[in-house]
VOLOBA-664341 format. One record per residue (C-alpha): x, z, y; residue in one letter. Coordinates in Angstrom, 2 decimals. Example, Ala and Ser with C-alpha at 12.3 -4.5 7.8 and 13.67 -1.06 7.14 Angstrom:
BEGIN
      xx      zz      yy residuo
   12.30    7.80   -4.50       A
   13.67    7.14   -1.06       S
END
This chain:
BEGIN
      xx      zz      yy residuo
  201.81  209.94  163.48       M
  200.34  206.20  161.61       Q
  203.77  203.84  161.61       P
  203.44  201.06  163.92       G
  202.77  196.96  162.37       P
  205.99  195.39  160.70       T
  207.37  191.82  161.45       F
  208.84  189.28  159.66       D
  212.41  189.48  160.73       E
  212.72  185.41  161.32       Q
  209.18  185.34  163.15       L
  210.40  188.08  165.23       L
  213.92  186.26  165.94       D
  211.67  182.98  166.48       L
  209.94  184.80  169.73       H
  213.17  186.25  171.03       L
  214.68  182.44  171.21       G
  217.23  183.12  167.98       R
  216.43  180.63  165.99       L
  217.98  177.43  165.29       S
  216.10  174.12  164.93       A
  216.13  173.91  161.38       S
  215.09  177.67  160.29       E
  212.52  176.30  163.18       Q
  211.12  174.06  161.04       V
  211.51  176.31  157.99       E
  209.61  178.93  159.74       L
  206.68  176.95  160.17       N
  206.36  175.07  156.89       L
  206.55  179.07  155.93       R
  203.81  179.87  158.25       M
  201.60  177.26  157.22       A
  201.13  178.20  153.64       A
  201.14  181.48  154.63       D
  198.33  183.61  156.78       A
  199.41  186.79  157.15       G
  202.54  185.39  158.84       L
  200.19  183.15  160.56       Q
  198.65  186.74  162.06       Q
  201.62  187.94  162.85       Q
  202.39  185.04  164.86       H
  198.86  185.17  166.87       Q
  199.71  189.30  166.92       T
  203.15  188.42  168.45       L
  202.33  185.45  170.94       T
  199.96  188.00  172.26       A
  202.09  190.71  172.86       A
  204.67  188.15  174.75       F
  201.81  186.77  176.66       K
  201.28  190.14  178.60       A
  204.78  189.76  179.52       L
  204.52  186.02  180.69       H
  201.22  186.64  182.94       E
  203.49  189.24  184.76       Y
  204.67  187.98  187.83       K
  207.47  190.06  189.65       A
  208.44  189.51  192.81       D
  212.54  188.92  193.23       P
  213.69  192.00  194.48       A
  215.30  191.49  198.65       P
  219.00  190.58  198.03       P
  219.35  193.05  200.09       D
  217.52  195.91  198.46       L
  220.15  198.25  197.09       A
  221.76  197.97  200.62       T
  218.27  199.30  202.55       R
  217.28  201.96  200.46       V
  220.92  203.28  200.09       A
  221.14  203.34  204.07       A
  217.17  205.09  204.65       R
  218.73  208.12  202.15       V
  221.28  208.45  204.31       A
  219.09  208.68  206.97       A
  217.66  211.91  205.98       T
  219.31  214.04  208.08       R
  217.76  217.15  206.00       R
  216.64  218.39  202.84       P
  212.64  218.93  202.81       V
  211.96  221.86  200.37       R
  208.27  221.10  198.48       L
  207.04  223.89  196.93       I
  203.75  224.54  194.99       R
  201.45  226.02  196.86       P
  200.87  229.65  196.74       A
  197.40  229.52  195.37       D
  195.87  232.49  192.98       D
  196.49  230.48  189.83       L
  200.86  229.83  190.63       T
  200.58  233.45  191.38       R
  199.17  234.56  187.90       T
  201.31  232.41  186.22       V
  204.78  232.82  188.27       E
  203.48  236.73  187.42       R
  206.88  238.85  187.03       G
  209.22  235.66  187.93       A
  211.66  236.43  190.47       P
  211.87  232.69  191.85       V
  209.29  229.85  192.84       I
  210.64  226.71  190.92       V
  211.39  223.94  193.81       R
  210.29  220.49  192.88       L
  213.31  218.75  194.32       G
  214.36  217.30  197.42       N
  213.08  214.11  199.45       L
  216.54  212.54  199.09       R
  216.41  212.82  195.25       E
  212.96  211.97  194.91       I
  213.80  208.67  197.29       V
  216.97  207.39  195.24       A
  215.05  207.84  191.90       A
  212.66  205.85  193.42       A
  215.00  203.37  193.90       A
  216.52  202.91  190.73       M
  213.24  202.30  189.38       I
  212.36  199.54  191.51       V
  215.82  198.42  190.91       L
  215.12  198.19  187.37       M
  212.02  196.73  187.52       V
  213.31  194.15  189.68       G
  216.15  193.53  187.53       V
  214.65  194.06  183.91       A
  211.29  192.02  184.56       A
  212.76  188.61  185.57       P
  214.94  188.39  182.38       S
  211.85  189.62  179.70       L
  209.98  186.63  181.58       L
  213.16  184.28  181.16       H
  213.69  185.65  177.33       L
  209.86  185.05  176.77       R
  209.85  181.65  178.33       E
  213.12  180.43  176.05       R
  211.30  181.95  172.98       G
  208.55  179.97  173.89       Q
  210.20  176.70  174.26       R
  211.94  177.01  171.04       M
  208.67  177.30  169.56       A
  207.44  174.49  171.09       C
  210.31  172.50  169.62       S
  210.00  174.16  165.82       A
  206.10  172.48  166.01       N
  207.43  169.28  167.40       L
  209.98  169.04  164.60       A
  207.15  170.01  161.91       A
  204.94  167.04  163.56       L
  208.10  164.68  163.44       G
  208.01  165.55  159.53       M
  204.65  164.56  159.18       G
  204.86  161.29  161.27       V
  207.96  160.10  158.81       Q
  206.04  160.80  155.73       Q
  203.22  158.81  156.92       Y
  205.57  155.84  157.77       A
  207.09  156.36  154.36       A
  203.51  156.31  152.87       T
  202.54  153.59  155.28       Y
  205.16  150.78  155.13       G
  206.81  152.02  157.76       S
  203.78  152.31  160.51       S
  203.19  155.13  162.95       L
  200.37  156.86  162.74       P
  197.25  154.37  164.57       F
  193.72  154.12  164.70       T
  192.87  150.83  165.56       G
  192.49  148.70  169.15       W
  190.61  146.40  170.68       N
  190.10  144.38  174.38       S
  187.25  146.62  175.02       R
  188.88  149.87  174.51       A
  190.54  151.97  177.00       S
  192.47  155.18  176.75       W
  191.28  156.28  180.04       A
  187.40  157.22  181.26       P
  186.14  153.86  182.96       S
  183.10  152.78  184.44       Q
  182.33  149.90  183.07       D
  179.36  150.35  180.33       P
  181.49  147.75  178.37       G
  184.73  149.56  177.81       I
  184.95  152.09  174.93       M
  186.87  155.53  175.47       L
  189.82  155.36  172.88       V
  192.19  158.67  173.60       P
  195.58  157.81  172.86       N
  195.72  161.31  171.13       R
  193.02  159.89  168.34       R
  195.95  157.57  166.90       H
  198.13  161.44  166.00       L
  194.47  162.76  164.19       Y
  195.34  161.20  160.67       P
  198.57  162.90  160.50       L
  195.87  166.29  160.52       L
  192.76  164.48  158.83       Q
  195.38  163.12  155.73       K
  197.44  166.95  155.58       A
  200.47  165.32  156.75       F
  200.36  168.35  158.75       I
  199.31  171.31  156.77       A
  197.87  173.64  159.78       H
  195.89  172.37  163.39       P
  198.33  175.22  165.71       R
  201.29  173.03  165.14       L
  199.88  170.54  167.65       F
  199.73  173.13  170.20       L
  202.88  174.43  172.33       C
  202.71  178.36  172.72       P
  203.76  177.90  176.56       S
  200.65  175.83  177.46       N
  197.89  177.65  175.40       G
  195.48  175.70  174.14       G
  192.80  176.45  170.79       A
  193.41  174.52  167.56       P
  191.26  172.39  165.96       M
  188.58  174.53  164.04       P
  190.10  173.99  160.25       V
  186.17  173.41  159.24       D
  185.93  170.60  161.63       Q
  188.88  168.96  160.65       V
  187.34  166.31  157.66       Q
  184.13  165.99  159.20       R
  185.81  164.27  162.87       C
  188.01  161.47  163.60       N
  189.56  162.82  166.92       D
  190.42  166.44  168.38       F
  187.21  167.65  169.47       L
  189.23  168.49  172.94       D
  192.39  167.96  174.82       D
  192.87  172.16  174.03       A
  193.44  171.25  170.74       N
  196.58  169.30  171.46       L
  199.34  170.05  173.40       S
  201.72  167.19  172.96       Y
  201.70  163.64  174.07       T
  202.17  160.20  171.90       Y
  203.63  157.23  172.61       F
  201.11  154.41  173.90       N
  199.65  152.55  170.88       M
  197.97  150.21  173.46       A
  200.56  147.77  173.50       G
  203.97  147.00  171.70       Q
  204.00  149.45  168.90       R
  207.60  151.15  166.94       P
  207.42  151.19  163.82       S
  209.64  153.82  162.04       S
  212.69  151.52  161.61       E
  213.04  151.15  165.36       D
  214.88  152.57  167.93       N
  215.99  156.47  166.36       P
  216.57  157.25  170.12       D
  213.19  156.17  170.71       L
  211.13  158.64  172.48       P
  207.88  159.77  170.32       L
  206.26  162.71  171.17       M
  206.97  164.78  173.86       S
  205.21  168.11  176.39       D
  202.40  167.48  179.06       Q
  202.72  164.63  180.64       N
  202.77  165.70  184.64       P
  201.01  162.31  185.93       V
  198.28  161.62  183.06       F
  197.10  165.20  182.80       G
  195.15  166.90  180.11       E
  190.88  165.84  180.82       S
  191.34  162.89  182.91       T
  194.12  160.67  183.58       S
  195.84  159.70  187.14       F
  193.91  156.30  187.89       L
  196.06  154.68  190.94       G
  199.52  154.75  192.19       K
  201.39  157.75  192.23       F
  205.25  159.29  193.52       A
  207.19  162.00  192.38       F
  207.99  164.30  195.16       R
  210.50  166.63  193.39       D
  211.46  167.33  190.00       R
  209.63  169.90  189.45       A
  206.77  167.39  189.59       Q
  207.78  164.62  187.07       S
  209.01  167.35  184.93       N
  206.17  168.29  182.19       S
  204.39  171.46  183.69       P
  204.09  173.11  179.78       S
  207.49  174.98  180.96       H
  206.98  176.05  184.45       G
  208.34  172.26  185.50       G
  211.87  172.95  184.55       A
  211.77  170.06  181.92       G
  210.18  169.28  178.59       Q
  211.55  169.02  175.18       N
  211.02  165.29  173.36       I
  210.60  164.40  169.44       L
  212.64  161.50  169.34       V
  211.95  158.57  166.37       L
  214.85  159.38  164.04       G
  212.82  163.27  164.05       G
  214.35  165.64  165.87       Y
  213.96  166.98  169.47       V
  216.12  167.41  172.24       K
  215.16  169.18  175.43       W
  215.45  167.10  178.86       V
  215.20  168.18  182.49       K
  214.55  164.50  183.93       T
  211.38  162.06  182.16       P
  214.48  159.19  182.52       D
  215.33  160.61  178.92       A
  214.03  157.06  177.47       G
  216.06  154.55  175.78       V
  218.66  152.66  178.79       D
  217.01  155.96  181.54       G
  213.30  154.65  180.53       D
  210.80  156.65  182.18       N
  208.84  158.39  179.59       I
  205.63  159.43  181.34       W
  205.45  155.46  182.97       T
  205.06  151.85  181.93       L
  207.85  149.48  183.50       Q
  206.72  147.68  186.12       G
  203.32  148.74  186.24       V
  202.16  150.96  189.61       S
  198.15  151.13  189.08       T
  196.20  152.04  186.05       Y
  193.10  151.36  184.76       T
  193.33  152.63  181.23       G
  193.59  149.51  179.46       R
  197.71  148.83  180.00       E
  199.94  149.35  176.95       G
  204.27  149.26  176.57       P
  205.13  145.42  176.96       A
  207.88  146.15  174.26       S
  208.36  148.81  171.81       A
  211.24  149.80  173.76       A
  209.28  150.78  176.83       D
  207.72  154.69  176.09       A
  205.11  156.04  177.80       H
  203.93  159.08  176.25       L
  200.25  160.16  176.96       I
  196.99  161.60  175.22       K
END
């Protein structure tokens, strides 16, 4: 038998949700420099993806009671005997007793045990996978935060920014005089100027996507597609913060549920429940946020900015055209 593939122990711990934030950053730096480790990561991601895509209906709370009652209601055991055909006679020639397969009660009990095991184990495995993806997402954001800090150290405390003018809009417009400048473009210098080693770090493992092709990085001035970037960035159309501002200011996060991946929601909106107000990247459970101080935190509400600021929207703005920006550097509006 051929031996199975071996995997880096730290990489396995990442997918099982066992690494600390600092260990995740260390692993991401190792993967950025090791193509073999990247291949192992892709193989494990594909393997865990099968668990994530399996949608098991929760077992009814009274399943065990119903199964036990059904077994008890079986009044007489039904013996199943192999058919006495010519082949059976040939095989059993000389055997004094016909081997019975068991009774219906035993079969039902075994089936019930299997159902219970699947009902209990499958949700646990899915939860474990999502926890691992959440931690891998946090590690990616932490690595991006290191890139931002290196950029700021190089460019006099400025955060990644590619420019803005009166004709620019971060959302599509029907006005022919308006030029589309997606907010994601401001993050691109991190990749183009090699502050971030690999395009894969811009992707959250929970919501898929495809990394920017490495051979296109130096040929472009923006990500080729929204699918190349999972994370949102501080809206740079208004007052822009510097690296010396409040370290608790949210700078990047998982996907914004109001201003989506491919088109922005331009108009009025209302959050109907918590799952809708949180990022869809992790099933509405919450979102990872990178703050200006360089650390990543998991929050279960979008009201996680400075003084409870909502990170998905601008203060005092309910209708959007794509040209709005923060009125102050403390008003986080995280979009792509």
